[in-house]
C-alpha positions as CSV (number, residue, x, y, z in Angstrom):
1,M,6.9,11.4,3.1
2,K,3.4,12.3,2.1
3,L,0.5,9.7,2.8
4,S,-0.3,8.3,-0.2
5,I,-3.6,7.8,-1.9
6,L,-4.9,5.5,-4.4
7,L,-8.5,7.2,-5.8
8,A,-10.5,4.9,-8.4
9,D,-13.6,6.8,-10.2
10,D,-14.6,6.3,-13.8
11,E,-15.9,10.0,-13.8
12,K,-13.1,11.9,-14.7
13,S,-14.5,15.2,-13.2
14,V,-15.4,13.8,-10.0
15,R,-11.9,12.3,-9.8
16,D,-10.0,15.0,-10.7
17,A,-11.6,17.3,-8.8
18,I,-11.2,15.2,-5.9
19,A,-8.2,14.6,-6.7
20,A,-6.9,18.0,-6.9
21,E,-8.5,18.9,-3.2
22,L,-6.6,15.8,-1.7
23,S,-3.1,17.0,-3.1
24,R,-3.7,20.5,-2.1
25,A,-4.2,19.1,1.7
26,G,-0.6,17.2,1.4
27,Y,-1.9,14.1,0.0
28,E,0.0,12.4,-3.0
29,V,-2.6,11.0,-4.9
30,R,-2.5,8.6,-8.0
31,T,-5.6,7.9,-9.8
32,A,-7.1,4.5,-11.0
33,R,-10.3,5.1,-14.0
34,D,-11.7,1.6,-13.1
35,G,-11.2,-1.6,-10.8
36,E,-8.9,-3.3,-12.8
37,E,-6.2,-0.4,-13.4
38,A,-6.7,0.5,-9.6
39,I,-5.8,-3.8,-9.1
40,A,-2.8,-3.3,-11.2
41,S,-1.9,0.2,-9.6
42,A,-2.2,-1.3,-6.0
43,R,-0.2,-4.1,-7.1
44,E,2.9,-2.6,-8.5
45,N,3.0,0.2,-5.6
46,P,0.4,-0.4,-2.8
47,P,-1.1,3.3,-1.5
48,D,-1.5,4.2,2.1
49,M,-4.9,4.4,1.7
50,M,-7.4,3.7,-1.0
51,I,-10.7,5.5,-1.7
52,L,-12.9,3.6,-4.4
53,D,-16.4,4.1,-6.3
54,V,-18.4,1.4,-6.0
55,M,-19.7,1.3,-9.8
56,M,-17.1,1.5,-12.5
57,P,-16.7,-0.6,-15.4
58,G,-15.1,-4.2,-15.0
59,K,-14.3,-5.1,-11.6
60,N,-16.1,-2.5,-9.2
61,G,-15.4,-0.8,-5.9
62,L,-16.6,-4.0,-4.1
63,D,-13.8,-6.5,-6.2
64,V,-11.2,-4.2,-5.4
65,C,-11.6,-3.8,-1.6
66,R,-12.1,-7.5,-1.5
67,E,-8.7,-8.2,-3.8
68,T,-6.7,-5.5,-1.7
69,R,-7.9,-7.0,1.7
70,A,-6.9,-9.8,0.4
71,R,-3.5,-8.8,0.3
72,H,-3.1,-6.0,2.1
73,D,-5.2,-6.0,5.0
74,D,-4.1,-3.2,7.1
75,I,-4.5,-0.5,4.5
76,P,-7.6,1.8,5.0
77,V,-10.1,1.9,2.1
78,L,-13.2,4.6,2.1
79,F,-15.9,3.9,-0.5
80,L,-16.7,7.8,-1.8
81,T,-20.2,6.8,-4.0
82,A,-23.4,7.8,-5.6
83,L,-25.4,4.6,-4.0
84,E,-26.6,5.4,-0.8
85,G,-28.9,3.4,1.2
86,D,-28.4,0.7,4.1
87,E,-28.0,-2.1,1.9
88,N,-25.5,-0.7,-0.3
89,E,-23.4,0.7,3.0
90,I,-23.5,-2.7,4.6
91,A,-22.2,-4.2,1.4
92,A,-19.0,-2.2,1.2
93,L,-18.7,-3.0,5.0
94,E,-19.2,-6.6,4.2
95,S,-16.3,-6.3,1.9
96,G,-13.5,-5.1,4.4
97,A,-14.2,-1.1,3.8
98,D,-13.3,1.3,6.6
99,C,-15.9,4.1,5.6
100,Y,-18.7,4.9,3.5
101,I,-18.7,8.6,2.0
102,P,-21.9,9.2,0.0
103,K,-21.1,12.0,-3.1
104,T,-23.2,13.9,-1.6
105,A,-21.2,15.1,1.2
106,S,-19.4,18.1,1.4
107,M,-15.7,18.3,0.3
108,E,-15.2,19.2,4.3
109,I,-16.4,16.1,5.3
110,I,-14.3,14.0,2.7
111,L,-11.2,15.5,3.8
112,A,-11.8,15.0,7.7
113,R,-12.8,11.4,6.6
114,V,-9.3,10.9,5.3
115,A,-7.7,12.7,7.8
116,S,-9.4,10.2,9.9
117,A,-8.0,7.3,8.4
118,A,-4.4,9.1,8.0
119,R,-4.6,9.7,11.9
120,R,-5.3,5.4,12.3
121,I,-2.2,5.1,9.9
122,A,0.2,7.2,11.8
123,A,-0.5,5.8,15.2
124,S,-0.4,2.0,13.8
125,P,2.4,-0.1,15.3
126,K,3.4,-0.7,11.6
127,S,4.5,3.4,11.5
128,A,6.9,2.8,14.4
129,E,10.8,3.0,13.6
130,F,12.5,-0.3,13.2
131,D,16.4,-1.6,12.7
132,F,17.3,-3.2,9.4
133,G,20.8,-4.7,9.9
134,K,23.0,-1.6,10.7
135,W,19.7,0.6,9.3
136,R,16.9,2.6,10.9
137,V,13.9,2.2,8.8
138,D,11.0,5.2,9.3
139,P,8.2,4.0,7.7
140,L,6.2,7.2,8.3
141,C,9.0,9.0,6.2
142,G,9.6,6.4,4.0
143,R,13.7,6.4,4.5
144,M,16.5,4.3,5.4
145,K,19.2,6.3,7.8
146,R,22.4,5.2,9.2
147,E,25.2,6.9,11.4
148,G,27.9,8.4,8.5
149,R,25.2,7.9,5.4
150,E,22.7,9.7,3.7
151,E,19.6,8.8,4.1
152,V,17.7,6.4,1.4
153,L,14.4,6.6,0.4
154,L,12.3,3.7,0.3
155,S,8.8,2.4,-1.5
156,T,5.9,1.4,0.9
157,R,6.6,-2.3,-1.1
158,E,10.3,-2.1,0.3
159,I,9.6,-1.1,3.8
160,E,7.1,-3.8,4.3
161,M,9.6,-6.5,2.7
162,A,12.3,-5.1,5.4
163,R,9.8,-5.2,8.2
164,L,9.3,-8.7,7.5
165,F,13.1,-9.8,7.4
166,A,13.7,-7.7,10.5
167,A,11.0,-9.1,11.9
168,H,11.8,-13.1,11.0
169,P,15.9,-13.3,11.5
170,S,17.4,-16.1,9.7
171,E,13.9,-17.4,8.7
172,V,13.9,-18.5,5.3
173,F,10.8,-17.3,3.2
174,S,10.3,-19.2,0.0
175,K,10.0,-17.0,-3.7
176,E,5.8,-18.4,-3.4
177,E,5.4,-17.1,-0.1
178,L,6.9,-13.5,-0.6
179,L,5.4,-13.6,-3.9
180,K,1.9,-14.3,-2.5
181,R,2.6,-11.8,0.6
182,F,3.6,-9.0,-1.4
183,W,2.5,-9.6,-5.0
184,G,-0.7,-11.9,-4.8
185,A,-1.0,-15.2,-6.2
186,D,-2.2,-14.2,-9.4
187,F,0.4,-11.5,-10.1
188,D,1.8,-12.1,-13.8
189,G,5.2,-11.5,-14.7
190,Q,5.8,-12.5,-10.5
191,E,9.1,-14.1,-10.8
192,S,11.0,-10.9,-12.4
193,A,9.2,-8.5,-9.9
194,L,10.0,-10.3,-7.3
195,G,14.2,-10.7,-8.4
196,Q,14.5,-6.3,-9.2
197,A,12.6,-5.7,-6.1
198,M,15.0,-8.0,-4.0
199,S,18.3,-6.4,-6.1
200,R,17.0,-3.0,-5.6
201,L,16.6,-3.4,-1.7
202,R,20.1,-5.0,-1.4
203,A,21.3,-2.0,-3.6
204,K,19.9,0.0,-1.0
205,L,21.6,-1.5,1.8
206,G,24.6,-0.7,0.3
207,D,27.6,-2.8,1.8
208,E,24.9,-4.1,4.3
209,A,23.4,-6.2,0.7
210,W,25.1,-9.5,2.2
211,R,22.2,-9.7,5.2
212,L,19.6,-10.7,2.3
213,D,20.7,-14.3,1.8
214,T,19.6,-15.8,-1.0
215,V,19.4,-19.9,-0.3
216,Y,19.6,-21.9,-2.8
217,G,17.0,-23.8,-4.3
218,T,14.8,-22.8,-0.9
219,G,14.3,-18.8,-0.8
220,V,15.5,-15.7,1.0
221,R,16.7,-14.9,4.6
222,F,17.9,-12.2,6.7
223,I,21.0,-12.6,8.3
224,P,20.8,-10.6,11.5
């Protein structure tokens, strides 16, 4: 599974050029034209890494970084910006960024910083395989494996949901808690989004779908 990167920059020429180089380097890249689009994209399908411009219309890169950190504190966030100076770099780092790269940097430097962040992702405990019922989840490959069955592809959010349930067997999680954890408290259409996500995860579990048990009026639990 390719590492996914969300790239947000309001300059199309810059956005297209960087995206093309990242794609050639083997990453899966999707782009956003402004901060609002980046936030919506990250909510719908959390990326493995984000690369943000600072100055964008509407919500700027600092806003995007802060909102991302509120929901996903483990996603590396790199700033690629024309703004230079210590005060701008400090502001970016204080917003939660992992790295601050000037746009004057060479493409080799940019790719090296991205590769460094990718290595941190690979070394993270969250990259380790774990059991989900009779299935074995491989977060790096984005797949569930089980003897005698075909491998099943999982999205980033599905992996994180599976990890949460597997780590807390029999614990009941309320709808509100799951929505806040995986979509953010202000996500529109949240009830249906959670229902659809749970339905997809149950479908992928196949005959193990019963393990994701709906506790009437309370929430969802994972039966080990």
